[in-house]
C-alpha positions in Angstrom: 23.2 -19.5 17.8 25.9 -17.7 15.1 26.5 -14.4 15.8 24.7 -11.1 14.2 28.4 -9.6 13.0 29.3 -13.1 11.4 27.2 -12.7 8.7 28.1 -9.2 6.6 24.8 -8.6 4.0 25.8 -5.0 3.1 22.5 -3.5 3.6 21.5 -5.6 6.2 22.1 -3.8 9.8 23.4 -6.3 12.4 20.7 -4.6 14.7 18.2 -5.6 13.0 19.5 -9.5 12.4 19.7 -9.7 16.4 16.0 -8.8 16.2 15.6 -11.6 13.5 17.7 -14.1 15.9 15.1 -13.1 19.0 12.7 -13.0 17.3 13.2 -17.1 16.5 13.7 -17.9 19.2 14.5 -22.1 19.8 13.2 -22.3 16.0 15.5 -23.1 12.9 15.3 -20.1 11.0 17.5 -19.4 7.2 18.7 -17.3 5.2 17.8 -18.7 2.2 17.8 -17.9 -2.3 19.3 -15.1 -4.0 20.7 -13.7 -0.7 23.3 -16.3 -0.3 23.9 -16.5 -4.1 24.6 -13.0 -4.2 26.7 -12.8 -1.5 28.4 -16.3 -2.0 29.3 -14.7 -5.7 30.1 -11.4 -4.2 32.6 -12.5 -1.6 33.5 -15.8 -2.7 33.5 -15.4 -7.2 34.7 -11.1 -7.0 31.1 -10.2 -9.3 29.7 -7.2 -8.4 27.6 -6.8 -5.2 24.3 -6.2 -6.6 22.4 -5.4 -4.0 19.6 -6.7 -1.2 15.8 -5.4 -2.9 14.9 -8.8 -0.6 15.7 -11.1 1.6 13.8 -15.6 2.1 14.0 -16.2 4.9 12.8 -19.4 6.3 11.9 -21.2 9.6 12.2 -24.6 10.6 10.3 -25.8 13.5 10.0 -29.3 15.7 6.5 -29.0 15.8 5.9 -28.5 11.8 8.0 -31.4 11.0 4.9 -33.6 10.6 3.5 -34.0 7.0 -0.1 -32.1 7.6 -1.2 -30.3 4.8 0.3 -26.0 5.6 -3.7 -25.4 5.2 -4.1 -28.1 9.0 -2.1 -26.0 10.8 1.1 -27.8 12.3 1.4 -26.6 15.3 -0.8 -28.0 18.6 1.6 -25.3 21.1 0.3 -22.3 18.8 -1.9 -22.7 15.8 0.3 -21.0 13.9 2.5 -21.3 11.2 6.6 -20.9 11.7 7.1 -18.2 10.0 3.7 -16.4 11.0 5.0 -16.6 14.9 8.3 -15.0 13.4 7.3 -11.9 11.5 4.4 -11.3 14.9 7.5 -11.9 18.0 9.2 -9.9 15.5 6.8 -6.9 14.9 6.1 -6.7 18.7 10.4 -6.1 19.0 10.6 -3.3 16.2 7.4 -1.5 16.7 4.0 -1.0 14.2 6.2 2.4 13.1 8.9 0.5 11.8 6.2 -2.3 9.7 5.3 -0.5 6.2 3.2 -3.6 4.9 2.4 -6.8 6.9 0.6 -9.5 5.2 0.4 -12.8 7.1 -0.9 -15.9 3.5 -2.3 -18.9 5.4 -2.4 -21.1 2.6 1.5 -21.6 2.8 2.9 -20.3 6.0 4.1 -17.7 4.1 4.2 -13.7 5.6 5.3 -10.6 3.8 6.8 -7.9 5.5 8.3 -4.7 4.3 10.7 -3.1 6.8 11.9 1.0 7.5 15.6 -0.2 8.5 18.3 2.5 8.3 19.2 2.5 4.9 16.3 2.2 2.9 13.4 -0.1 3.2 13.2 -3.7 3.3 11.3 -6.8 1.6 11.1 -9.1 4.2 9.9 -12.7 3.2 9.4 -15.1 5.8 8.4 -18.9 4.9 8.0 -22.5 6.3 9.9 -24.5 5.6 7.9 -27.0 4.1 7.9 -29.2 1.0 6.4 -30.3 -2.0 4.5 -32.9 -3.7 3.6 -32.7 -8.0 1.0 -34.9 -8.3 0.3 -34.3 -11.5 2.5 -32.3 -14.4 2.6 -28.3 -14.1 -0.4 -28.5 -11.6 -0.2 -26.6 -8.1 1.4 -28.7 -5.7 0.3 -30.3 -2.9 2.6 -28.2 0.4 3.1 -30.4 3.4 5.5 -28.7 6.5 8.6 -30.3 6.9 12.1 -29.0 7.2 15.3 -27.2 5.7 16.4 -30.4 3.9 13.0 -30.1 2.4 12.7 -26.7 1.7 16.2 -26.7 0.4 15.7 -30.0 -2.6 12.3 -28.1 -3.9 14.3 -25.6 -5.3 14.7 -24.6 -8.8 18.5 -25.3 -9.2 21.3 -25.6 -7.5 22.6 -21.8 -7.4 18.8 -20.8 -5.6 19.6 -24.6 -2.7 21.8 -23.1 0.2 20.8 -22.0 3.4 22.9 -19.6 5.3 21.5 -20.9 9.4 20.9 -17.9 11.7 20.1 -19.8 14.7 18.6 -23.4 15.6 18.5 -25.6 18.5 21.4 -25.1 20.8 22.1 -28.5 21.1 22.5 -28.8 16.9 26.5 -26.7 16.2 25.8 -24.4 13.6 29.3 -25.6 11.8 33.3 -23.4 12.0 33.2 -20.5 9.9 36.8 -22.8 8.2 35.2 -25.3 6.5 32.3 -22.6 4.8 33.1 -18.7 3.1 29.8 -18.3 5.6 29.5 -19.1 8.5 26.5 -21.2 8.8 26.8 -22.2 4.9 24.3 -25.8 4.3 25.5 -26.6 1.3 23.5 -29.8 0.0 22.7 -30.3 -3.8 26.5 -28.5 -4.8 25.6 -24.5 -5.8 29.3 -23.4 -4.9 30.9 -25.8 -7.5 27.7 -24.3 -10.1 28.1 -21.3 -8.7 32.4 -21.5 -10.1 30.8 -23.8 -12.8 28.6 -20.8 -13.4 25.9 -22.6 -15.1 22.2 -23.2 -13.7 21.7 -27.3 -13.0 18.6 -28.5 -12.5 18.3 -30.4 -8.5 16.7 -33.6 -10.1 15.4 -34.9 -13.7 11.7 -34.5 -13.0 12.2 -30.6 -12.5 10.8 -29.8 -15.3 8.1 -32.1 -15.9 7.2 -30.7 -12.1 6.9 -27.5 -12.8 7.9 -25.7 -16.6 8.3 -22.8 -15.6 11.6 -23.0 -14.0 12.3 -23.3 -18.1 11.5 -19.5 -18.1 13.5 -19.1 -14.7 16.4 -20.3 -15.5 17.1 -17.8 -18.1 16.4 -14.9 -16.2 18.8 -16.1 -14.1 21.1 -16.1 -17.4 19.8 -13.8 -18.0 21.6 -11.1 -15.1 23.9 -13.8 -13.6 25.8 -14.6 -17.1 25.4 -17.9 -16.8 23.8 -20.9 -18.7 22.4 -23.5 -18.1 24.0 -27.0 -17.3 24.5 -29.8 -19.8 22.8 -32.3 -18.2 20.3 -29.7 -17.2 19.5 -28.1 -21.2 19.5 -32.1 -21.8 16.2 -32.3 -19.5 14.3 -29.2 -21.4 14.6 -30.5 -24.4 13.2 -34.1 -23.3 11.2 -32.5 -21.9 9.7 -30.1 -24.1 10.0 -33.6 -26.5 7.9 -35.4 -25.2 5.3 -33.4 -23.7 4.4 -34.9 -20.3 1.7 -33.1 -19.4 -2.8 -34.1 -19.8 -2.8 -30.7 -22.2 -1.4 -29.9 -25.5 -1.6 -27.0 -27.8 -4.3 -27.5 -29.7 -6.6 -27.8 -27.1 -8.6 -25.6 -25.0 -6.5 -23.3 -23.4 -8.8 -23.0 -19.6 -7.5 -26.5 -19.5 -4.4 -26.1 -19.7 -2.0 -26.5 -15.9 -1.8 -23.5 -14.6 2.6 -23.9 -15.1 1.1 -23.5 -18.8 -0.6 -20.5 -18.0 -1.0 -17.7 -15.1 2.5 -18.6 -13.4 3.9 -19.3 -16.2 2.6 -15.7 -17.1 3.7 -14.0 -14.3 7.4 -15.9 -15.1 7.5 -14.0 -18.4 6.1 -10.0 -16.3 8.8 -11.1 -14.5 11.2 -11.2 -16.8 10.8 -8.8 -19.6 9.7 -6.6 -16.8 13.5 -6.9 -14.2 15.8 -8.4 -16.5 17.8 -7.8 -19.7 15.1 -9.2 -21.3 17.3 -9.5 -24.5 19.1 -11.8 -23.2 16.8 -13.7 -21.4 14.7 -14.0 -24.9 18.1 -15.1 -27.1 18.9 -17.4 -23.9 15.0 -19.2 -24.6 15.3 -19.2 -28.3 19.0 -20.5 -28.3 17.0 -23.1 -25.8 14.7 -23.9 -28.1 12.1 -23.5 -24.6 10.2 -21.0 -27.0 7.4 -24.0 -27.8 7.1 -23.9 -24.4 4.0 -20.5 -24.6 3.8 -21.2 -28.6 6.0 -23.0 -31.5 6.4 -20.2 -33.8 7.8 -18.1 -31.4 10.8 -20.5 -31.8 10.7 -19.6 -35.1 10.1 -15.6 -34.6 13.4 -13.6 -36.2 11.2 -10.2 -35.6 10.9 -10.6 -31.7 13.9 -7.6 -31.1 12.7 -5.2 -33.8 9.5 -5.4 -32.4 10.2 -5.2 -28.1 12.4 -2.6 -29.1 9.7 -0.4 -31.2 6.9 -1.5 -28.1 9.8 0.4 -25.2 9.5 3.3 -28.0 5.8 3.4 -27.9 5.5 2.8 -23.8 3.5 -0.8 -25.4 3.8 -3.5 -22.9 6.0 -5.8 -23.9 4.2 -9.4 -23.1 1.6 -9.1 -26.1 4.1 -7.7 -28.4 6.2 -10.8 -28.1 3.1 -13.4 -27.9 2.0 -11.1 -31.4 4.0 -13.2 -33.6 2.0 -16.9 -32.3 -0.2 -18.4 -33.9 -2.8 -17.5 -32.3 -2.4 -15.0 -30.6 -5.9 -14.6 -29.2 -6.1 -17.6 -27.7 -2.0 -17.5 -25.6 -3.2 -14.6 -24.2 -6.1 -16.5 -22.8 -4.0 -19.8 -21.7 -1.4 -17.1 -20.2 -4.6 -15.1 -19.1 -3.4 -12.0 -20.0 -5.1 -8.9 -18.2 -8.0 -7.6 -20.5 -6.0 -4.5 -21.7 -3.5 -6.1 -23.2 -6.0 -9.2 -24.3 -8.2 -5.9 -25.7 -4.9 -4.9 -27.1 -4.4 -7.8 -29.4 -7.9 -8.1 -30.4 -7.6 -4.1 -32.1 -4.5 -5.5 -33.5 -5.9 -8.5 -35.3 -8.8 -6.6 -36.4 -6.9 -3.4 -37.7 -5.0 -6.4 -39.6 -7.9 -7.4 -41.1 -9.6 -4.0 -41.3 -6.2 -3.5 -43.7 -6.2 -6.0 -45.7 -10.1 -5.8 -46.0 -8.8 -2.8 -47.8 -5.5 -3.6 -49.4 -8.2 -6.3 -51.7 -10.6 -4.1 -52.4 -8.9 -1.4 -53.3 -5.1 -2.2 -54.0 -2.1 -1.1 -52.1 -1.2 1.0 -53.9 -4.0 3.2 -54.7 -4.4 2.9 -50.3 -0.4 4.2 -50.1 -1.7 8.3 -51.9 -5.0 7.5 -49.9 -4.8 11.3 -48.1 -4.8 11.7 -43.9 -8.0 12.2 -44.0 -9.2 8.8 -45.3 -6.6 7.7 -43.8 -7.3 8.6 -40.5 -11.2 8.2 -41.0 -9.9 4.0 -41.3 -7.2 4.1 -38.3 -9.6 5.8 -36.1 -13.5 4.2 -36.7 -15.1 2.9 -33.9 -13.6 -0.9 -33.0 -9.9 0.7 -32.1 -7.3 2.2 -30.0 -4.4 3.8 -30.8 -2.4 1.2 -29.3 -3.1 -1.0 -32.2 -2.4 1.7 -34.6 0.9 2.0 -32.3 1.6 -2.5 -32.2 0.8 -2.4 -35.8 4.3 -0.4 -36.0 5.9 -2.8 -33.6 5.1 -6.2 -34.9 4.7 -5.9 -38.8 2.6 -8.0 -39.8 -0.4 -8.0 -41.4 -3.3 -10.9 -41.1 -1.6 -14.5 -41.4 1.5 -13.1 -40.5 1.7 -11.3 -44.6 4.9 -8.2 -44.1 2.0 -5.8 -45.5 3.3 -3.3 -43.2 5.7 -2.2 -45.1 3.7 -0.5 -48.1 1.6 1.7 -44.9 4.0 1.8 -42.3 4.0 5.5 -42.9 1.2 6.3 -43.3 0.4 4.7 -40.0 4.0 5.9 -38.4 2.2 9.9 -40.0 -1.2 9.0 -38.1 0.8 7.8 -34.6 3.2 11.3 -34.4 0.9 13.9 -36.1 -2.0 13.1 -37.6 -4.4 12.3 -34.2 -3.4 15.3 -32.6 -4.7 17.4 -34.8 -7.3 19.2 -34.2 -9.9 21.8 -37.1 -9.1 25.0 -36.7 -12.1 26.4 -35.0 -13.8 24.7 -32.7 -17.1 24.1 -31.6 -17.6 27.4 -29.7 -16.5 29.2 -33.1 -19.7 27.2 -34.7 -21.6 28.9 -32.4 -20.6 32.0 -31.7 -21.1 31.9 -36.1 -24.7 30.8 -36.1 -25.1 27.6 -36.3 -27.1 25.1 -34.2 -26.1 22.6 -31.5 -26.5 18.6 -33.6 -26.1 16.6 -35.7 -24.7 18.9 -38.7 -22.3 20.8 -36.1 -20.7 17.4 -35.9 -21.1 16.9 -39.5 -18.9 20.5 -39.8 -16.3 20.2 -37.3 -15.6 16.5 -39.0 -15.3 18.7 -42.6 -12.9 21.1 -41.3 -10.6 18.4 -39.9 -10.3 16.4 -42.8 -9.3 20.1 -45.2 -6.8 20.8 -41.8 -4.6 17.1 -42.3 -5.0 17.2 -46.3 -3.1 19.8 -45.8 -0.3 17.7 -44.5 2.0 15.6 -46.4 1.4 11.3 -46.5 
C-alpha cells in the first residue's frame, strides 16, 4: 500500500487520501485520467498547476474480473459494484455531514460524490474498472467489468490512459518510486512520452470509428493544454471522416443518427464552448478538417469567430450561434437534440430571415432601410418572434439561404435591440382610463398609437 504522503496532490489533504485507501480495503484503487496527466505536466514539465476541480478513481476487484455485463452485478459476496462498495465505505468513514451530494449509477457501476473538505468542495467520480466493446460504429458501447488495464485501454488518448495506484492487494508490489516521476505510476500506452512531445495520440486505429466524439475531445485538450494531434492520429481523423463508416449518412433522418453523432456529440460541444478556450478549440477543428462531423458547411464557414463573439456580447447560447451557418440548421439541431429553447431560437431566427426576405422582395431593400422606427417595431415584434431571434440575426449576419441581408438591415435591428423595444407610450393605460377612456380594444389601439408616435421621434 502506498503512503498517502507519497502522492502530493495540491488541494487534496493527506488525511483524505488515507481515508480513500482505507475505503478501498482489499480492492485495487487507482487515480486515473486528467489529474495524473496534469500532475505529471506540473512536476516534470513545469506547466502551471491547473487545479483539482474533480478527481477520477477506478476500483478493481478480483471478484469483478469476470466477463459479465456491468448491469448484472459482478460481486457475488456483496452484490455491489466495486465503486459502489468503496463509496459506501468512504461515506461511513467520513460521516454524512461531509457529503454534499452522493449519487450511484447502476448502469455503469459508478458513483458521483461532492465532498466538503477543508480546502473547499471536491467532486469525486468513482468508477468500477471496465472494458468496452463497440458493436456498431458511433453507437453506445457494451460495457463489462474488467481490470485496471482494460479500463486504461478504453480511454481516448495516451496522456489520459495513465494511472497512479493508491492501493492494491498486498501480494502485488506497487513498484519502485525511483522508476517513475510518481510512485505507483502505470503508463502502459506511452503517455509520458506524448506529454513530452506535447501531442494527442489516439490509443488504437479504430478509436474514432468507435467514438467520433473523441475528435471534439481532442480539440478541447488542444485548446486547454496547447497540444497538437499526433500525425498518425490526424491521419486517422481525416481517413475516418472521408470514408464515413457509420450506417447514418448526411441527409438521412436525424433521429436515425447514432449517439456519437447526436446526443453525445452535443454534450462534448457544450463542454467545449462552456469550459475551454473555444476560439482555439474551434480553430483546431477547422484546421484538422473535422467540422464535417457536424456539417460540411461549417468546415467552410469563415465567420464563426465574429458570430460567436457577438453571441457572447448579446448573452446568447453559443451552440445555436455556431450551428447558424449549417446548411440545414434545424435538421442539425434535431440530430444533436438541442434543448427546446435553443432549437426554438434557431427556428425563430430562420423565420425572421424569411420575413426580412419577403419584405425586401415586396418593398425593396432601400425602402425598408428608410422605414420609420414604428414600422420596424411592427415587423420585429410580430407574433412568433422573441427578442433573442433578433439578437441572433445581429450575431449571425446571415439572411435566408445564406444571403447577406444583414448589412443594410443591421442598423435598424441594432437600434431595436438596444433601445426601441424598451420604449413605451408616454401615457400608461391608467392615465388613459383616468382621462375617461373605457377599457377595451380601443384602449389598446390608442396605446399602440401613442407608442408609435414616441418611437418615431427616434432616429434610425
